[in-house]
KEPAVEX-588370 format. One record per residue (C-alpha): x, y, z; residue in one letter; residue number from 1. Coordinates in nm, 4 decimals, m for minus. Layout:
residues N
px->X&py->Y&pz->Z&residuo->a&num->NUM
...
END
This chain:
residues 206
px->m17.3541&py->9.8680&pz->m2.1186&residuo->x&num->1
px->m17.6635&py->10.0368&pz->m1.9620&residuo->x&num->2
px->m17.8632&py->10.3170&pz->m2.1134&residuo->x&num->3
px->m17.6982&py->10.5707&pz->m1.9014&residuo->x&num->4
px->m17.3554&py->10.4695&pz->m2.0235&residuo->x&num->5
px->m17.4827&py->10.5018&pz->m2.3944&residuo->x&num->6
px->m17.6250&py->10.8443&pz->m2.3399&residuo->x&num->7
px->m17.3159&py->10.9556&pz->m2.1621&residuo->x&num->8
px->m17.0810&py->10.8274&pz->m2.4372&residuo->x&num->9
px->m17.3189&py->10.9929&pz->m2.7041&residuo->x&num->10
px->m17.3207&py->11.3284&pz->m2.5240&residuo->x&num->11
px->m16.9499&py->11.3167&pz->m2.4825&residuo->x&num->12
px->m16.8907&py->11.2267&pz->m2.8398&residuo->x&num->13
px->m17.1204&py->11.5321&pz->m2.9412&residuo->x&num->14
px->m16.9154&py->11.7781&pz->m2.7260&residuo->x&num->15
px->m16.5718&py->11.6242&pz->m2.8440&residuo->x&num->16
px->m16.6774&py->11.6504&pz->m3.1988&residuo->x&num->17
px->m16.8016&py->12.0070&pz->m3.1463&residuo->x&num->18
px->m16.4429&py->12.0737&pz->m3.0100&residuo->x&num->19
px->m16.2791&py->11.9112&pz->m3.3134&residuo->x&num->20
px->m16.4876&py->12.1063&pz->m3.5621&residuo->x&num->21
px->m16.4631&py->12.4329&pz->m3.3874&residuo->x&num->22
px->m16.0847&py->12.4138&pz->m3.3296&residuo->x&num->23
px->m16.0597&py->12.3216&pz->m3.6908&residuo->x&num->24
px->m16.2457&py->12.6240&pz->m3.8083&residuo->x&num->25
px->m16.0624&py->12.8608&pz->m3.5677&residuo->x&num->26
px->m15.7234&py->12.7245&pz->m3.6845&residuo->x&num->27
px->m15.8164&py->12.7797&pz->m4.0513&residuo->x&num->28
px->m15.9183&py->13.1323&pz->m3.9592&residuo->x&num->29
px->m15.6106&py->13.1970&pz->m3.7788&residuo->x&num->30
px->m15.3924&py->13.0915&pz->m4.0742&residuo->x&num->31
px->m15.6092&py->13.3262&pz->m4.3055&residuo->x&num->32
px->m15.5550&py->13.6120&pz->m4.0707&residuo->x&num->33
px->m15.1737&py->13.5537&pz->m4.0653&residuo->x&num->34
px->m15.1815&py->13.5371&pz->m4.4414&residuo->x&num->35
px->m15.3679&py->13.8774&pz->m4.4578&residuo->x&num->36
px->m15.6763&py->13.7214&pz->m4.6044&residuo->x&num->37
px->m16.0360&py->13.7943&pz->m4.4621&residuo->x&num->38
px->m16.1229&py->13.5585&pz->m4.1796&residuo->x&num->39
px->m16.4277&py->13.3609&pz->m4.2789&residuo->x&num->40
px->m16.5460&py->13.0053&pz->m4.2397&residuo->x&num->41
px->m16.5955&py->12.7718&pz->m4.5249&residuo->x&num->42
px->m16.9484&py->12.6800&pz->m4.4058&residuo->x&num->43
px->m17.1314&py->13.0118&pz->m4.3758&residuo->x&num->44
px->m16.8722&py->13.3000&pz->m4.4104&residuo->x&num->45
px->m16.9074&py->13.3903&pz->m4.0516&residuo->x&num->46
px->m16.6110&py->13.5596&pz->m3.8870&residuo->x&num->47
px->m16.4586&py->13.3999&pz->m3.5819&residuo->x&num->48
px->m16.2352&py->13.6664&pz->m3.4312&residuo->x&num->49
px->m16.3458&py->13.6666&pz->m3.0615&residuo->x&num->50
px->m16.3893&py->13.4214&pz->m2.7733&residuo->x&num->51
px->m16.7647&py->13.4907&pz->m2.7948&residuo->x&num->52
px->m16.7752&py->13.3943&pz->m3.1581&residuo->x&num->53
px->m16.5761&py->13.0819&pz->m3.0872&residuo->x&num->54
px->m16.8102&py->12.9844&pz->m2.8112&residuo->x&num->55
px->m17.1136&py->13.0422&pz->m3.0551&residuo->x&num->56
px->m16.9484&py->12.8214&pz->m3.3115&residuo->x&num->57
px->m16.8643&py->12.5621&pz->m3.0590&residuo->x&num->58
px->m17.2380&py->12.5577&pz->m2.9327&residuo->x&num->59
px->m17.3580&py->12.5275&pz->m3.2999&residuo->x&num->60
px->m17.1266&py->12.2426&pz->m3.3495&residuo->x&num->61
px->m17.2287&py->12.0489&pz->m3.0425&residuo->x&num->62
px->m17.6026&py->12.1003&pz->m3.1281&residuo->x&num->63
px->m17.5397&py->11.9797&pz->m3.4776&residuo->x&num->64
px->m17.4010&py->11.6327&pz->m3.3431&residuo->x&num->65
px->m17.5776&py->11.5940&pz->m3.0077&residuo->x&num->66
px->m17.9369&py->11.5273&pz->m3.1064&residuo->x&num->67
px->m17.8667&py->11.2761&pz->m3.3985&residuo->x&num->68
px->m17.5830&py->11.0911&pz->m3.2249&residuo->x&num->69
px->m17.7841&py->11.0421&pz->m2.8949&residuo->x&num->70
px->m18.0908&py->10.9277&pz->m3.0959&residuo->x&num->71
px->m17.8647&py->10.6924&pz->m3.2895&residuo->x&num->72
px->m17.7102&py->10.5705&pz->m2.9712&residuo->x&num->73
px->m18.0557&py->10.4971&pz->m2.8197&residuo->x&num->74
px->m18.2136&py->10.3230&pz->m3.1339&residuo->x&num->75
px->m18.0498&py->9.9704&pz->m3.1082&residuo->x&num->76
px->m18.2159&py->9.9155&pz->m2.7632&residuo->x&num->77
px->m18.5615&py->9.9371&pz->m2.9285&residuo->x&num->78
px->m18.5124&py->9.5612&pz->m2.9672&residuo->x&num->79
px->m18.5833&py->9.5285&pz->m2.6041&residuo->x&num->80
px->m18.9503&py->9.6029&pz->m2.6895&residuo->x&num->81
px->m18.9681&py->9.3661&pz->m2.9786&residuo->x&num->82
px->m18.7427&py->9.1131&pz->m3.1453&residuo->x&num->83
px->m18.4326&py->8.9744&pz->m2.9732&residuo->x&num->84
px->m18.2253&py->9.1991&pz->m2.7597&residuo->x&num->85
px->m17.8641&py->9.2408&pz->m2.8576&residuo->x&num->86
px->m17.9432&py->9.0815&pz->m3.2029&residuo->x&num->87
px->m18.2374&py->9.2309&pz->m3.4035&residuo->x&num->88
px->m18.1017&py->9.5882&pz->m3.3964&residuo->x&num->89
px->m17.7428&py->9.5132&pz->m3.2795&residuo->x&num->90
px->m17.5920&py->9.3889&pz->m3.6084&residuo->x&num->91
px->m17.3818&py->9.5195&pz->m3.9070&residuo->x&num->92
px->m17.6806&py->9.5193&pz->m4.1504&residuo->x&num->93
px->m17.8578&py->9.7789&pz->m3.9422&residuo->x&num->94
px->m17.5553&py->9.9912&pz->m3.9263&residuo->x&num->95
px->m17.5018&py->9.9705&pz->m4.2979&residuo->x&num->96
px->m17.8574&py->10.0728&pz->m4.3365&residuo->x&num->97
px->m17.8096&py->10.3964&pz->m4.1297&residuo->x&num->98
px->m17.4863&py->10.4599&pz->m4.3200&residuo->x&num->99
px->m17.6630&py->10.4467&pz->m4.6495&residuo->x&num->100
px->m17.9085&py->10.7110&pz->m4.5626&residuo->x&num->101
px->m17.6877&py->11.0088&pz->m4.6187&residuo->x&num->102
px->m17.5633&py->10.9208&pz->m4.9720&residuo->x&num->103
px->m17.9100&py->10.7690&pz->m5.0766&residuo->x&num->104
px->m18.1636&py->10.9985&pz->m4.9160&residuo->x&num->105
px->m17.9465&py->11.3079&pz->m4.7976&residuo->x&num->106
px->m18.0574&py->11.2981&pz->m4.4341&residuo->x&num->107
px->m17.9657&py->11.1210&pz->m4.1140&residuo->x&num->108
px->m17.5960&py->11.2247&pz->m4.1593&residuo->x&num->109
px->m17.4671&py->11.1673&pz->m3.8115&residuo->x&num->110
px->m17.7223&py->10.9164&pz->m3.6753&residuo->x&num->111
px->m17.4899&py->10.6309&pz->m3.7815&residuo->x&num->112
px->m17.2265&py->10.7575&pz->m3.5496&residuo->x&num->113
px->m17.4564&py->10.7011&pz->m3.2563&residuo->x&num->114
px->m17.5519&py->10.3542&pz->m3.3724&residuo->x&num->115
px->m17.1851&py->10.2690&pz->m3.4242&residuo->x&num->116
px->m17.0815&py->10.3888&pz->m3.0886&residuo->x&num->117
px->m17.3629&py->10.1900&pz->m2.9216&residuo->x&num->118
px->m17.2310&py->9.8738&pz->m3.0821&residuo->x&num->119
px->m16.8709&py->9.9407&pz->m2.9872&residuo->x&num->120
px->m16.9743&py->10.0034&pz->m2.6253&residuo->x&num->121
px->m17.1627&py->9.6788&pz->m2.6150&residuo->x&num->122
px->m16.8822&py->9.4829&pz->m2.7584&residuo->x&num->123
px->m16.5941&py->9.6382&pz->m2.5706&residuo->x&num->124
px->m16.7826&py->9.7456&pz->m2.2400&residuo->x&num->125
px->m17.0073&py->9.4625&pz->m2.1767&residuo->x&num->126
px->m16.9687&py->9.0851&pz->m2.0924&residuo->x&num->127
px->m17.2405&py->8.9663&pz->m2.3356&residuo->x&num->128
px->m17.1560&py->9.1295&pz->m2.6634&residuo->x&num->129
px->m17.3761&py->9.1607&pz->m2.9665&residuo->x&num->130
px->m17.4785&py->8.9395&pz->m3.2727&residuo->x&num->131
px->m17.2870&py->9.1385&pz->m3.5294&residuo->x&num->132
px->m17.3968&py->8.9134&pz->m3.8188&residuo->x&num->133
px->m17.7587&py->8.8600&pz->m3.7220&residuo->x&num->134
px->m17.9857&py->8.7309&pz->m3.8985&residuo->x&num->135
px->m17.7200&py->8.5278&pz->m4.0611&residuo->x&num->136
px->m17.5730&py->8.4276&pz->m3.7264&residuo->x&num->137
px->m17.7014&py->8.4507&pz->m3.3699&residuo->x&num->138
px->m17.3457&py->8.4278&pz->m3.2198&residuo->x&num->139
px->m17.2621&py->8.7295&pz->m3.0021&residuo->x&num->140
px->m16.9220&py->8.8759&pz->m3.0044&residuo->x&num->141
px->m16.7358&py->9.0623&pz->m2.7273&residuo->x&num->142
px->m16.3956&py->9.1054&pz->m2.6034&residuo->x&num->143
px->m16.2448&py->9.0381&pz->m2.2544&residuo->x&num->144
px->m16.2489&py->9.4077&pz->m2.1499&residuo->x&num->145
px->m16.6288&py->9.3972&pz->m2.0806&residuo->x&num->146
px->m16.7762&py->9.4621&pz->m1.7546&residuo->x&num->147
px->m17.1210&py->9.4022&pz->m1.5928&residuo->x&num->148
px->m17.3738&py->9.6760&pz->m1.6318&residuo->x&num->149
px->m17.3909&py->9.7045&pz->m1.2543&residuo->x&num->150
px->m17.0051&py->9.7273&pz->m1.2221&residuo->x&num->151
px->m16.8393&py->10.0314&pz->m1.0642&residuo->x&num->152
px->m16.5927&py->10.0324&pz->m1.3669&residuo->x&num->153
px->m16.8770&py->10.0998&pz->m1.6118&residuo->x&num->154
px->m16.8185&py->10.4770&pz->m1.6255&residuo->x&num->155
px->m16.4464&py->10.4403&pz->m1.6644&residuo->x&num->156
px->m16.4875&py->10.1998&pz->m1.9513&residuo->x&num->157
px->m16.7269&py->10.4341&pz->m2.1125&residuo->x&num->158
px->m16.4729&py->10.7294&pz->m2.0884&residuo->x&num->159
px->m16.1974&py->10.5126&pz->m2.2176&residuo->x&num->160
px->m16.4030&py->10.3998&pz->m2.5233&residuo->x&num->161
px->m16.5198&py->10.7562&pz->m2.5887&residuo->x&num->162
px->m16.1727&py->10.8926&pz->m2.5902&residuo->x&num->163
px->m16.0604&py->10.6268&pz->m2.8334&residuo->x&num->164
px->m16.3603&py->10.6977&pz->m3.0563&residuo->x&num->165
px->m16.2791&py->11.0670&pz->m3.0551&residuo->x&num->166
px->m15.9245&py->11.0008&pz->m3.1632&residuo->x&num->167
px->m16.0396&py->10.7874&pz->m3.4504&residuo->x&num->168
px->m16.3009&py->11.0419&pz->m3.5496&residuo->x&num->169
px->m16.0456&py->11.3208&pz->m3.5350&residuo->x&num->170
px->m15.8270&py->11.1292&pz->m3.7651&residuo->x&num->171
px->m16.1036&py->11.0603&pz->m4.0147&residuo->x&num->172
px->m16.2147&py->11.4262&pz->m3.9955&residuo->x&num->173
px->m15.8603&py->11.5600&pz->m4.0468&residuo->x&num->174
px->m15.7066&py->11.3261&pz->m4.2982&residuo->x&num->175
px->m15.9867&py->11.1459&pz->m4.4729&residuo->x&num->176
px->m16.3187&py->11.3284&pz->m4.4893&residuo->x&num->177
px->m16.4574&py->11.6225&pz->m4.3065&residuo->x&num->178
px->m16.7438&py->11.4986&pz->m4.0847&residuo->x&num->179
px->m16.9408&py->11.8263&pz->m4.1347&residuo->x&num->180
px->m16.9296&py->11.8131&pz->m4.5090&residuo->x&num->181
px->m17.2660&py->11.7822&pz->m4.6765&residuo->x&num->182
px->m17.3438&py->11.4189&pz->m4.8069&residuo->x&num->183
px->m17.3094&py->11.3524&pz->m5.1723&residuo->x&num->184
px->m17.6551&py->11.2185&pz->m5.2705&residuo->x&num->185
px->m17.6485&py->10.9318&pz->m5.5259&residuo->x&num->186
px->m17.8280&py->11.0077&pz->m5.8558&residuo->x&num->187
px->m18.2018&py->10.9572&pz->m5.8028&residuo->x&num->188
px->m18.2503&py->10.7643&pz->m6.1269&residuo->x&num->189
px->m17.9900&py->10.5031&pz->m6.0167&residuo->x&num->190
px->m18.1755&py->10.4916&pz->m5.6786&residuo->x&num->191
px->m18.5228&py->10.4356&pz->m5.8501&residuo->x&num->192
px->m18.3768&py->10.1669&pz->m6.0883&residuo->x&num->193
px->m18.1998&py->9.9835&pz->m5.8037&residuo->x&num->194
px->m18.5210&py->9.9825&pz->m5.5812&residuo->x&num->195
px->m18.7287&py->9.8573&pz->m5.8814&residuo->x&num->196
px->m18.4925&py->9.5716&pz->m5.9365&residuo->x&num->197
px->m18.4874&py->9.4808&pz->m5.5707&residuo->x&num->198
px->m18.8832&py->9.4843&pz->m5.5569&residuo->x&num->199
px->m18.8913&py->9.2699&pz->m5.8761&residuo->x&num->200
px->m18.6504&py->9.0259&pz->m5.7301&residuo->x&num->201
px->m18.8510&py->9.0046&pz->m5.4111&residuo->x&num->202
px->m19.1700&py->8.9500&pz->m5.6158&residuo->x&num->203
px->m19.0046&py->8.6721&pz->m5.8090&residuo->x&num->204
px->m18.8949&py->8.5049&pz->m5.4830&residuo->x&num->205
px->m19.2383&py->8.5119&pz->m5.3485&residuo->x&num->206
END
């Protein structure tokens, strides 16, 4: 998948997730109104009672996701400038690193979504695939649905993958964990102890 496809996918994901979060808030407010309770969102206590308020909430949700997801979607292709493309930054250890940032450091909460969707597009939407287990293995994995980056079907594949991703993220947000919830940061003492042990291990190896 080319860079245009990755940016399109990330932008549509941001918009789609904005819809999911805004509708989720609006439905919650509607239930509160019907129940005779003050209509407030759980996030900031802002009332959503008009179409304008709904649009503002939607815009905020899209902005919340758009920049980190697009940055995450572009990051793996940094290995075109150094390392080995589709290998150095196109693997599960890199994805796990980004997924660890929210609980460990309390930031980069949505960047991992962009990285993950980049990988998925390269596996599902391209003929070459990526080396998921690099540096342990340089084998590149793909599935038969892949198309060439210059194919006229590229946009169609991108849209199909994006729809599938939004369905999965909607299920996660609705039934597993709210995507807009603040990350729970691991105890700092535990982090410091773990890092010290890792450094000592590295020094012993050297």
